[in-house]
C-alpha positions as CSV (number, residue, x, y, z in Angstrom):
1,M,-55.2,-120.9,78.3
2,A,-54.1,-116.9,79.1
3,H,-52.4,-117.8,81.8
4,P,-49.5,-119.6,81.0
5,A,-49.0,-116.9,78.1
6,R,-48.6,-114.3,80.7
7,Q,-46.1,-116.6,82.7
8,R,-44.2,-116.8,79.5
9,Q,-43.9,-113.3,78.8
10,A,-42.9,-112.8,82.7
11,P,-39.2,-113.5,82.5
12,A,-38.6,-111.0,79.1
13,E,-40.8,-108.4,81.0
14,F,-39.3,-108.1,84.6
15,D,-35.6,-106.3,84.0
16,R,-35.6,-104.3,80.9
17,G,-31.9,-103.9,79.3
18,S,-30.9,-107.2,81.5
19,A,-29.7,-110.7,78.9
20,P,-32.3,-112.4,79.3
21,L,-33.0,-115.9,81.0
22,G,-32.3,-118.9,79.0
23,T,-29.7,-117.8,76.7
24,A,-26.0,-119.3,76.5
25,R,-24.4,-116.9,79.1
26,R,-24.9,-117.8,82.6
27,P,-25.3,-114.9,85.4
28,T,-21.4,-115.2,86.0
29,D,-19.7,-115.6,83.0
30,W,-17.4,-113.2,81.3
31,L,-19.5,-112.0,79.0
32,G,-22.6,-112.1,81.6
33,G,-22.8,-110.2,84.7
34,W,-19.1,-108.9,84.6
35,R,-19.6,-107.1,80.9
36,S,-19.7,-104.2,82.8
37,L,-16.4,-104.8,84.3
38,F,-14.5,-104.6,81.2
39,Y,-16.3,-102.4,79.5
40,G,-16.2,-99.7,82.1
41,S,-12.6,-100.1,82.9
42,A,-11.4,-99.8,79.3
43,I,-13.5,-96.2,79.2
44,L,-11.8,-95.3,82.2
45,L,-8.0,-96.4,81.0
46,V,-8.6,-94.8,77.9
47,A,-9.6,-91.8,79.0
48,N,-6.9,-91.6,81.1
49,A,-4.5,-92.5,78.4
50,F,-6.1,-89.1,76.5
51,L,-5.7,-86.8,79.2
52,W,-2.3,-87.8,79.6
53,F,-1.0,-87.5,76.4
54,W,-2.6,-84.3,76.4
55,N,-0.7,-82.7,79.1
56,Y,2.6,-84.4,77.7
57,N,1.9,-82.5,74.9
58,Y,0.6,-79.0,75.9
59,M,1.5,-78.5,80.0
60,F,4.9,-76.7,79.3
61,T,3.6,-75.4,75.4
62,A,0.7,-74.2,76.8
63,G,-0.2,-74.7,80.0
64,L,2.1,-72.1,82.2
65,N,0.1,-69.1,81.8
66,S,-3.9,-69.2,83.0
67,N,-4.2,-66.0,81.2
68,S,-2.9,-66.9,77.4
69,P,-4.6,-67.5,74.2
70,E,-3.1,-70.9,74.2
71,F,-4.2,-71.8,77.9
72,T,-7.6,-71.0,76.8
73,L,-7.6,-73.1,73.3
74,R,-6.0,-76.4,75.0
75,Y,-6.9,-76.1,78.6
76,R,-10.0,-73.9,79.3
77,S,-11.9,-75.9,76.4
78,L,-11.0,-79.1,78.2
79,F,-12.3,-77.9,81.1
80,W,-15.8,-77.2,80.1
81,V,-16.1,-80.8,77.7
82,E,-15.0,-82.5,81.2
83,L,-17.6,-81.2,83.3
84,V,-20.5,-81.1,80.5
85,S,-19.6,-84.9,80.1
86,V,-19.8,-85.4,83.5
87,G,-22.6,-84.0,84.2
88,V,-24.4,-85.5,81.3
89,F,-23.7,-88.6,82.3
90,T,-24.4,-88.5,85.5
91,G,-27.8,-87.0,84.6
92,V,-28.8,-89.5,81.7
93,W,-27.5,-92.4,84.1
94,F,-28.8,-91.8,87.3
95,G,-32.6,-91.0,85.6
96,W,-32.5,-94.4,83.8
97,L,-31.2,-96.1,87.3
98,V,-34.6,-94.5,89.0
99,R,-36.8,-94.7,86.2
100,T,-36.2,-98.1,85.4
101,G,-35.6,-99.4,88.9
102,R,-38.9,-98.3,90.1
103,E,-40.5,-100.3,87.4
104,L,-38.2,-103.4,88.8
105,V,-38.3,-103.0,92.3
106,N,-41.5,-104.5,93.3
107,Q,-41.7,-107.6,90.4
108,P,-40.4,-111.1,90.9
109,L,-36.9,-111.6,90.4
110,P,-35.5,-115.0,89.9
111,R,-32.5,-116.3,91.8
112,A,-30.4,-116.6,88.5
113,E,-31.4,-112.9,87.8
114,E,-30.6,-111.3,91.2
115,V,-27.1,-113.5,91.1
116,R,-26.4,-111.7,87.4
117,R,-27.2,-108.2,89.2
118,I,-25.2,-108.7,92.2
119,A,-21.9,-109.6,89.6
120,V,-23.0,-106.3,87.8
121,L,-22.9,-104.4,91.1
122,W,-19.5,-106.1,91.7
123,S,-18.7,-104.6,88.5
124,L,-19.4,-101.4,88.9
125,I,-17.6,-101.3,92.4
126,G,-14.6,-102.7,91.0
127,I,-15.4,-99.8,88.3
128,T,-15.4,-97.2,91.0
129,S,-12.2,-98.7,92.6
130,L,-10.3,-98.0,89.5
131,C,-11.5,-94.6,89.1
132,I,-11.1,-93.6,92.8
133,A,-7.1,-94.9,92.3
134,I,-6.7,-92.9,89.4
135,M,-7.8,-89.6,91.0
136,A,-6.3,-90.1,94.5
137,S,-2.9,-91.6,93.1
138,F,-1.9,-91.2,89.7
139,W,-3.0,-87.4,89.2
140,P,-2.3,-86.4,93.0
141,N,1.1,-88.0,92.1
142,W,1.3,-86.0,88.9
143,D,0.1,-82.5,90.3
144,G,3.0,-82.9,93.4
145,S,5.6,-83.3,90.5
146,W,4.0,-80.2,88.7
147,H,4.3,-78.6,92.1
148,Q,8.0,-79.4,93.1
149,T,8.7,-78.2,89.2
150,M,6.7,-75.1,88.8
151,V,5.9,-73.9,92.7
152,R,2.6,-73.4,93.5
153,D,-0.3,-72.1,91.3
154,T,-4.2,-71.6,90.6
155,A,-7.3,-74.0,90.5
156,F,-6.8,-73.6,86.9
157,T,-3.7,-75.8,85.8
158,P,-2.8,-78.6,83.4
159,T,-2.7,-81.3,86.6
160,H,-5.7,-79.5,88.3
161,I,-8.5,-79.7,85.2
162,P,-8.2,-83.2,84.7
163,M,-8.0,-84.5,88.4
164,F,-10.4,-81.3,90.0
165,Y,-13.0,-81.3,87.6
166,F,-13.1,-84.9,85.7
167,W,-11.7,-87.6,87.6
168,F,-12.8,-86.1,91.4
169,P,-16.6,-85.7,90.2
170,L,-17.0,-89.2,88.5
171,A,-16.2,-91.2,91.4
172,I,-18.6,-89.8,93.7
173,T,-21.0,-90.4,90.5
174,L,-20.1,-94.0,90.1
175,A,-20.1,-94.0,93.8
176,L,-23.5,-92.6,94.0
177,G,-24.7,-94.7,91.3
178,S,-23.6,-98.2,92.3
179,Y,-25.7,-97.7,95.4
180,L,-28.8,-96.7,93.1
181,Y,-28.1,-99.6,91.0
182,G,-28.3,-101.9,94.7
183,R,-30.8,-100.2,95.9
184,F,-33.5,-100.9,93.0
185,R,-31.9,-104.0,91.7
186,I,-30.9,-106.1,94.6
187,P,-33.7,-105.1,97.0
188,A,-33.1,-108.4,99.4
189,V,-29.9,-106.6,100.1
190,Y,-30.7,-102.7,99.3
191,G,-34.1,-102.7,99.7
192,R,-36.4,-99.1,101.5
193,S,-36.5,-101.6,104.2
194,N,-33.1,-101.8,105.3
195,G,-32.1,-98.6,105.6
196,F,-28.9,-96.9,104.0
197,P,-26.2,-99.2,103.9
198,W,-23.1,-98.5,106.3
199,S,-20.6,-99.6,103.7
200,F,-22.2,-97.2,100.8
201,F,-22.3,-94.6,103.5
202,L,-18.6,-95.2,103.8
203,L,-17.6,-95.6,99.6
204,I,-19.5,-92.7,98.7
205,S,-18.0,-90.9,102.1
206,A,-14.5,-91.4,100.5
207,A,-14.7,-90.0,97.0
208,V,-16.7,-86.7,98.4
209,F,-14.0,-86.7,101.2
210,E,-10.9,-86.9,99.0
211,M,-12.4,-84.2,96.8
212,L,-12.1,-82.1,99.8
213,Q,-9.3,-83.1,101.4
214,V,-7.2,-81.9,98.1
215,A,-8.7,-79.1,98.2
216,F,-8.0,-78.1,101.3
217,N,-4.0,-79.5,100.6
218,E,-3.6,-77.3,97.8
219,W,-4.8,-74.1,100.4
220,G,-2.2,-75.3,102.7
221,H,0.3,-75.8,100.6
222,S,-0.6,-72.6,99.1
223,L,-0.4,-70.4,102.3
224,W,1.7,-72.3,104.6
225,I,4.3,-74.5,103.6
226,S,4.8,-74.5,99.8
227,E,7.3,-77.6,99.9
228,E,6.0,-81.3,98.8
229,F,7.2,-83.9,101.6
230,F,5.1,-87.2,102.5
231,A,5.0,-86.0,106.4
232,V,3.4,-82.8,105.9
233,K,0.2,-81.9,108.5
234,F,-1.9,-81.6,105.9
235,H,-1.4,-84.5,104.3
236,W,-2.7,-86.7,107.7
237,P,-6.4,-86.8,106.6
238,F,-5.8,-88.6,103.5
239,V,-5.5,-91.7,106.0
240,L,-9.0,-91.2,106.6
241,Y,-9.3,-91.4,103.1
242,G,-8.1,-94.8,103.1
243,W,-10.2,-95.8,105.8
244,L,-13.3,-94.9,104.3
245,A,-12.5,-96.3,101.1
246,G,-12.5,-99.9,102.5
247,G,-16.4,-99.7,102.7
248,M,-16.0,-101.2,98.9
249,F,-15.0,-104.2,100.5
250,A,-18.3,-104.2,102.6
251,V,-20.3,-104.1,99.9
252,W,-18.4,-107.2,98.4
253,G,-18.8,-109.3,102.0
254,E,-22.5,-108.2,102.5
255,T,-23.2,-109.5,98.9
256,I,-21.4,-112.6,99.4
257,L,-23.8,-113.7,102.1
258,R,-27.1,-113.0,100.4
259,L,-25.5,-115.5,97.5
260,F,-25.0,-117.8,100.4
261,E,-28.9,-117.0,100.8
262,I,-29.6,-117.4,96.9
263,H,-27.8,-120.6,97.5
264,K,-29.2,-122.4,100.0
265,E,-32.5,-121.5,98.8
266,E,-31.8,-123.1,95.3
267,D,-30.8,-126.3,97.2
268,E,-33.9,-126.2,99.1
269,A,-36.3,-125.6,95.8
270,Q,-34.1,-128.7,94.6
271,G,-34.8,-130.9,97.9
272,L,-31.3,-131.2,98.4
273,V,-31.9,-129.4,101.8
274,M,-34.6,-129.5,104.0
275,P,-36.5,-125.8,104.1
276,R,-36.2,-123.8,106.7
277,E,-39.6,-124.4,107.9
278,V,-39.4,-128.1,108.5
279,L,-36.2,-127.4,110.5
């Protein structure tokens, strides 16, 4: 009699913090697996809007002299808030992913829950894509216009502080965290036996390379060519960054293949197709 009780408790125990099976929401409902995409994207857009309006308010009144008390109040304090917030978020999120992931990786994984986790992974990749777009397009373009207006400057400027010390490390955190999520929660695709996937190698490399390339670009403009124009030689490596960022499409592709396998397994379980062993 104890055996059925254990079976009834199993679905609630296999994934702490996930939506329980049998609820009204299905794995791919908008508020099911896709909920992370909406919440995460909203947080990023709110953070970008805050930094945007902060700069519009203070960049010309407090951001022109990095040695001034006004700069220390408005921008050095922002610098430390950014580093601490990203650092704390990274430590807490990575710790949670690894700690709970070790408990989940060897437990039974129902097909519906695996579909939900793939939707969550796609959501994380979508959030990472938005962060990469903000860090590699919005802020570098604003930084270029700042250079055209104020000539060259130091590492601590109104445009550098949000770009280098918030968006770049946050993109690396999101790319690495997305891999950790897949590594422990979708073992059929990203388990240890499958090795480290090229898709995440490319995506993580893109986030790291973009930060290094923008730093090299700043050095080149400061010591070589101060003028900002599109075809300057130290802009060429940005093309490589774009190619590396294409790894996000590989993540979607390889998990789509897994969805096809899950669908086939579901059909076999319902007797709609012949099992592979029979074929």
